[in-house]
C-alpha positions as CSV (number, residue, x, y, z in Angstrom):
1,M,-65.2,-30.5,-5.0
2,S,-63.1,-28.7,-7.6
3,Q,-59.3,-28.7,-7.4
4,P,-57.1,-25.6,-7.3
5,A,-55.9,-24.4,-10.6
6,D,-52.3,-25.3,-9.8
7,H,-53.2,-28.9,-8.5
8,P,-51.1,-31.5,-10.3
9,R,-53.0,-33.7,-12.7
10,L,-53.9,-37.0,-11.2
11,P,-54.4,-40.1,-13.3
12,E,-57.7,-42.0,-13.2
13,A,-57.7,-44.6,-10.4
14,K,-57.1,-48.1,-11.7
15,I,-56.8,-51.6,-10.4
16,G,-53.6,-53.4,-11.2
17,V,-52.4,-57.0,-11.4
18,L,-48.7,-57.7,-11.0
19,L,-47.6,-61.1,-12.3
20,I,-44.2,-62.2,-10.7
21,N,-41.9,-64.9,-11.9
22,L,-38.4,-65.8,-10.8
23,G,-36.1,-64.0,-13.3
24,T,-33.5,-64.4,-16.0
25,P,-30.3,-62.8,-17.0
26,D,-30.4,-59.9,-19.5
27,A,-28.2,-61.8,-22.0
28,P,-26.7,-65.3,-22.3
29,E,-23.3,-63.9,-21.5
30,V,-21.0,-64.5,-18.5
31,R,-21.1,-60.9,-17.2
32,A,-24.9,-60.8,-17.3
33,V,-25.3,-64.2,-15.8
34,R,-22.9,-63.3,-13.0
35,R,-24.9,-60.2,-12.2
36,Y,-28.1,-62.2,-12.1
37,L,-26.7,-65.0,-10.0
38,A,-25.2,-62.6,-7.6
39,E,-28.6,-61.1,-6.9
40,F,-30.4,-64.5,-6.8
41,L,-27.9,-66.3,-4.6
42,S,-27.5,-63.4,-2.2
43,D,-31.2,-63.7,-1.2
44,P,-31.3,-65.2,2.3
45,R,-34.6,-66.8,1.4
46,V,-32.9,-68.8,-1.3
47,I,-29.6,-69.6,0.5
48,E,-30.4,-70.1,4.2
49,I,-26.8,-70.0,5.3
50,P,-25.5,-67.3,7.6
51,P,-24.1,-64.5,5.4
52,F,-20.7,-64.6,7.2
53,A,-20.3,-68.2,6.1
54,W,-22.0,-68.0,2.6
55,K,-20.5,-64.7,1.2
56,P,-16.9,-66.0,0.9
57,I,-18.2,-69.1,-0.8
58,L,-20.5,-67.1,-3.1
59,H,-17.9,-64.5,-4.2
60,G,-14.8,-66.7,-3.9
61,I,-16.0,-69.8,-5.6
62,V,-19.6,-69.8,-7.0
63,L,-19.5,-66.5,-8.9
64,R,-16.1,-67.3,-10.3
65,T,-17.1,-70.7,-11.8
66,R,-20.8,-71.0,-12.2
67,P,-21.6,-68.0,-14.5
68,R,-19.6,-69.5,-17.4
69,K,-21.4,-72.8,-17.2
70,S,-24.8,-71.2,-16.8
71,A,-24.1,-68.8,-19.7
72,E,-23.5,-71.9,-21.9
73,A,-26.8,-73.4,-20.8
74,Y,-28.7,-70.1,-21.5
75,N,-27.1,-69.9,-25.0
76,Q,-28.7,-73.3,-25.8
77,I,-32.2,-72.0,-25.1
78,W,-32.0,-68.3,-26.0
79,T,-34.4,-67.2,-28.7
80,N,-34.4,-64.3,-31.2
81,E,-36.9,-62.6,-28.9
82,G,-34.7,-63.1,-25.8
83,S,-35.0,-65.3,-22.7
84,P,-37.8,-67.8,-23.0
85,L,-39.1,-67.0,-19.5
86,R,-39.3,-63.2,-20.1
87,V,-40.8,-63.7,-23.6
88,I,-43.5,-66.0,-22.1
89,A,-44.1,-63.6,-19.2
90,H,-44.7,-60.8,-21.6
91,R,-47.1,-62.9,-23.6
92,Q,-49.0,-63.9,-20.5
93,A,-49.5,-60.3,-19.5
94,E,-50.5,-59.3,-23.0
95,A,-53.1,-62.1,-23.2
96,L,-54.6,-61.2,-19.8
97,R,-54.7,-57.5,-20.8
98,A,-56.8,-58.5,-23.8
99,R,-59.2,-60.5,-21.6
100,L,-59.3,-58.0,-18.6
101,P,-59.1,-54.6,-20.3
102,E,-60.4,-52.8,-17.2
103,L,-57.2,-53.8,-15.4
104,S,-53.6,-52.8,-15.6
105,V,-51.8,-56.1,-16.0
106,Q,-48.0,-56.0,-15.7
107,Y,-45.3,-58.5,-15.0
108,A,-42.0,-58.3,-13.1
109,M,-39.1,-60.6,-12.2
110,R,-37.9,-61.2,-8.6
111,Y,-34.3,-61.1,-9.9
112,G,-33.3,-59.2,-13.0
113,H,-35.5,-57.1,-15.2
114,P,-38.1,-55.8,-15.2
115,G,-37.7,-55.4,-11.5
116,I,-40.5,-55.5,-8.9
117,A,-39.8,-52.0,-7.4
118,A,-39.6,-50.3,-10.8
119,T,-42.7,-52.0,-12.0
120,L,-44.7,-51.1,-8.9
121,D,-43.5,-47.5,-9.2
122,N,-44.7,-47.3,-12.8
123,M,-48.1,-48.9,-11.8
124,T,-48.7,-46.3,-9.1
125,R,-47.7,-43.5,-11.4
126,E,-50.2,-44.6,-14.0
127,G,-52.9,-44.5,-11.3
128,C,-53.1,-48.0,-9.8
129,T,-54.5,-47.4,-6.3
130,R,-55.2,-51.1,-5.7
131,I,-52.8,-53.9,-6.8
132,L,-53.1,-57.7,-6.8
133,V,-49.7,-59.2,-6.5
134,A,-49.7,-62.7,-8.1
135,P,-46.5,-64.7,-7.8
136,L,-46.9,-67.4,-10.4
137,Y,-45.7,-70.3,-8.2
138,P,-48.5,-72.8,-7.8
139,Q,-46.8,-74.4,-4.7
140,Y,-45.7,-72.1,-1.9
141,S,-42.1,-71.9,-0.8
142,A,-40.3,-69.3,1.2
143,A,-37.6,-69.3,-1.6
144,T,-40.2,-68.4,-4.2
145,T,-43.5,-67.0,-3.1
146,A,-42.3,-65.5,0.1
147,T,-39.3,-63.7,-1.4
148,A,-41.4,-62.3,-4.2
149,N,-43.8,-60.8,-1.6
150,D,-40.8,-59.6,0.5
151,A,-39.6,-57.6,-2.5
152,V,-43.1,-56.1,-3.0
153,F,-43.3,-54.9,0.6
154,G,-39.6,-53.8,0.5
155,A,-40.5,-51.6,-2.4
156,L,-43.5,-50.2,-0.6
157,A,-41.2,-49.2,2.3
158,S,-39.6,-46.5,0.2
159,M,-42.9,-45.2,-1.3
160,R,-44.7,-42.3,0.4
161,C,-48.1,-43.1,-1.1
162,H,-49.0,-46.8,-1.0
163,P,-51.5,-48.6,-3.1
164,A,-53.7,-51.1,-1.4
165,I,-52.1,-54.5,-1.8
166,R,-53.5,-58.1,-2.0
167,T,-51.3,-61.1,-2.5
168,H,-52.4,-64.1,-4.5
169,P,-52.3,-67.4,-2.5
170,P,-50.7,-70.6,-3.8
171,Y,-53.1,-72.6,-6.0
172,Y,-51.5,-76.1,-6.0
173,D,-54.7,-77.9,-5.3
174,D,-57.1,-75.4,-6.9
175,R,-59.5,-77.2,-9.3
176,L,-58.9,-74.4,-11.9
177,Y,-55.2,-75.2,-11.9
178,I,-55.6,-79.0,-11.9
179,D,-58.1,-78.9,-14.7
180,A,-56.0,-76.6,-16.8
181,L,-53.0,-78.9,-16.3
182,A,-54.9,-82.0,-17.1
183,T,-56.5,-80.6,-20.3
184,N,-53.2,-79.1,-21.5
185,L,-51.1,-82.2,-20.8
186,S,-53.7,-84.6,-22.2
187,R,-53.6,-82.6,-25.5
188,Q,-49.8,-82.7,-25.6
189,I,-49.6,-86.4,-24.8
190,A,-52.2,-87.2,-27.5
191,A,-50.1,-85.4,-30.0
192,L,-47.0,-87.5,-29.4
193,D,-45.9,-90.1,-31.9
194,F,-45.5,-92.6,-29.1
195,E,-47.4,-93.8,-26.0
196,P,-45.3,-93.1,-22.9
197,D,-44.6,-95.9,-20.5
198,R,-44.6,-93.4,-17.7
199,L,-45.4,-89.7,-17.1
200,L,-42.8,-88.1,-14.8
201,L,-43.7,-84.9,-12.9
202,S,-40.5,-83.1,-12.1
203,F,-40.7,-80.2,-9.6
204,H,-37.9,-77.8,-8.6
205,G,-36.0,-79.2,-5.7
206,M,-35.5,-77.7,-2.2
207,P,-33.1,-78.6,0.6
208,V,-34.7,-81.1,3.0
209,R,-34.0,-78.6,5.8
210,T,-36.7,-76.3,4.3
211,L,-39.3,-79.1,5.0
212,Q,-38.0,-79.5,8.5
213,L,-38.3,-75.8,9.1
214,G,-42.0,-75.9,8.2
215,D,-42.0,-75.0,4.5
216,P,-45.1,-76.6,2.9
217,Y,-43.6,-76.9,-0.6
218,H,-43.0,-80.7,-0.5
219,C,-46.5,-81.5,0.7
220,Q,-48.1,-79.2,-1.9
221,C,-46.1,-80.8,-4.7
222,Q,-47.2,-84.2,-3.6
223,K,-50.9,-83.1,-3.5
224,T,-50.6,-81.5,-7.0
225,A,-49.2,-84.8,-8.3
226,R,-51.9,-86.9,-6.8
227,L,-54.7,-84.7,-8.0
228,L,-53.2,-84.4,-11.5
229,G,-52.8,-88.1,-11.7
230,E,-56.4,-88.6,-10.8
231,A,-57.6,-86.0,-13.3
232,L,-55.5,-87.6,-16.0
233,G,-56.6,-91.1,-15.1
234,R,-53.1,-92.4,-15.1
235,D,-50.2,-93.1,-12.7
236,V,-47.6,-90.5,-12.4
237,D,-44.1,-90.4,-10.8
238,I,-42.8,-87.4,-8.9
239,T,-39.2,-86.2,-8.6
240,F,-37.2,-83.1,-7.7
241,Q,-34.6,-81.4,-9.9
242,S,-32.0,-78.7,-9.8
243,R,-30.0,-79.8,-6.8
244,F,-27.3,-77.2,-5.7
245,G,-24.6,-77.5,-3.2
246,R,-23.8,-80.3,-0.7
247,A,-26.9,-80.2,1.5
248,K,-29.4,-83.1,1.3
249,W,-32.2,-82.2,-1.1
250,L,-35.7,-83.5,-1.6
251,E,-35.9,-86.9,-3.2
252,P,-36.2,-88.8,-5.4
253,A,-33.9,-86.8,-7.7
254,T,-34.9,-86.3,-11.3
255,D,-31.5,-87.0,-12.7
256,A,-31.3,-90.3,-10.8
257,A,-34.7,-91.3,-12.0
258,L,-34.0,-90.6,-15.6
259,N,-30.8,-92.7,-15.4
260,A,-32.7,-95.6,-13.8
261,Y,-35.8,-95.7,-15.9
262,P,-34.5,-97.7,-18.9
263,R,-33.0,-100.4,-16.6
264,N,-36.5,-100.8,-15.1
265,G,-38.2,-101.2,-18.4
266,V,-39.3,-97.6,-19.0
267,K,-38.1,-96.9,-22.5
268,R,-40.6,-94.3,-23.6
269,L,-41.0,-91.3,-21.3
270,A,-42.9,-88.1,-21.1
271,V,-41.9,-85.4,-18.6
272,A,-44.0,-82.5,-17.3
273,T,-43.1,-79.7,-14.9
274,P,-46.3,-78.6,-13.2
275,G,-44.5,-76.5,-10.6
276,F,-43.3,-74.1,-13.3
277,S,-45.8,-71.6,-14.8
278,A,-43.5,-70.9,-17.8
279,D,-40.7,-72.7,-19.6
280,C,-37.2,-71.6,-18.5
281,I,-33.7,-72.8,-18.2
282,E,-34.7,-75.5,-15.6
283,T,-37.2,-77.0,-18.0
284,L,-35.7,-76.4,-21.5
285,E,-32.0,-77.0,-20.8
286,E,-31.9,-79.0,-17.6
287,L,-34.6,-81.4,-18.7
288,G,-35.0,-80.9,-22.4
289,I,-31.3,-81.2,-23.2
290,R,-29.4,-82.7,-20.3
291,G,-32.3,-84.8,-19.0
292,R,-33.0,-86.2,-22.4
293,D,-29.3,-87.1,-22.9
294,T,-29.2,-88.9,-19.5
295,F,-32.3,-90.9,-20.4
296,M,-31.2,-91.8,-23.9
297,R,-27.7,-92.7,-22.9
298,S,-29.1,-95.0,-20.2
299,G,-31.0,-97.0,-22.8
300,G,-34.2,-95.0,-23.3
301,E,-35.8,-95.0,-26.7
302,Q,-38.2,-92.1,-26.8
303,F,-38.4,-88.9,-24.7
304,A,-40.7,-86.0,-24.7
305,L,-40.5,-82.8,-22.5
306,L,-44.0,-81.4,-22.4
307,D,-44.5,-77.7,-22.4
308,C,-45.4,-75.7,-19.2
309,L,-48.8,-74.0,-19.2
310,N,-47.0,-70.9,-20.6
311,D,-49.5,-68.7,-22.4
312,S,-51.6,-71.6,-23.7
313,P,-55.4,-71.1,-23.8
314,E,-55.8,-73.2,-20.7
315,S,-53.2,-71.1,-18.8
316,I,-54.7,-67.7,-19.7
317,A,-58.3,-68.9,-18.9
318,M,-57.1,-70.2,-15.6
319,L,-55.2,-67.1,-14.6
320,E,-58.1,-64.9,-15.7
321,R,-60.5,-66.8,-13.3
322,L,-58.0,-66.9,-10.5
323,I,-57.5,-63.1,-10.8
324,E,-61.2,-62.3,-11.0
325,R,-61.8,-64.4,-7.8
326,E,-59.0,-62.7,-5.9
327,L,-60.3,-59.2,-6.9
328,A,-63.8,-59.8,-5.4
329,G,-64.9,-56.6,-3.7
330,W,-62.5,-54.5,-5.8
331,V,-64.1,-55.4,-9.1
332,A,-67.9,-55.9,-9.2
333,S,-68.9,-59.4,-10.2
334,E,-71.3,-59.8,-13.1
C-alpha cells in the first residue's frame, strides 16, 4: 500500500543490539567523579538502605570525601583516548558491527555517558524495531544486571512507540564463556616470564545481605570459578574485592588474600577477573596498582594482573555467538 505524499519518511526496520556496562566518569576530575558517584550511589539497587537513612550519609559524607580519592585513582589509569572502560566498550561494539553488519550494535553505560535512555532513543530513531539488551555481566546480580534492565524499561516508559525488547541472560556457566576465558587466560599465562604459584580469581564483592535476600551472584561466581579451573586444568582461588561501607561483605576478601599469600609460600601470583567483561578502575587501579603493592609489600616476588576479555578475539567471537543465539527467530539462522 502506497503512503500519502505527506507521510513522514520512515527508516528501514532494523534489529539492534545494546551492550551495557556499568559506567565511568566523563573525566578524572573531582567534579565529574562526584556527578558519577551521585548517580551510581543513589541507585536503590546498589545501596539497599532506606533513602531517608542513606541520603544524609551520601550527601553529607560520601560525596564530600570519596570523589577526590576516586579522581586520584582514575588519574592513574586514564588514557589519551579516555576512560579505559568506555574505550574498550567502544571497541567491542565496533568489532561486533564488523562481524554482524546486518545489526545495529550500540553500547551504553548504566551510569554516565553514553546513557541508556539516549542510546535507546537514537536506536529507535534509526529504525530499530527489535532490540536485544545485553548487560555484559556474566554473573547476575540485582546491583548490576537488574538495574541495567530497570533503566531500559524505565526509558521505554517515556516512549510512545516501543521496540520489541529481549534481555540477554547471565552466561556465567555458558560453555562459550568458559572456553573463551580458558583460551584467553592460558595464552596470557604462557606469555608471562614466570610460572605463577597460584591463579587468583577476583570477583566484585557484594554485601552478604544480598545473598541472604536471594541474589544468585555468589553461587554463580563459585560455579564460574569451578568450571574455569577445570577448563584450565589447574587449581584456582576465589576472592571478592571492592568492599564499601561497614556492612559484612562476601569473603574471602581479595585484599586480605593478597596480604596473606606471601606468608603462606605464594610468592609468584597471577590474578584474573572473570566477572568483569572489560578492564576498569576496579581491575586496573584496585588490583593492578594497589593490589600489586599489597602483595609485594607483604613479601611477594612476582605479580601479574591478567587482562579481562576486553575486545580480544576470544571475547568478540564469544559475544557474536551469544548474540546470534539470543536473536533466534528474529534473525534467520544459516
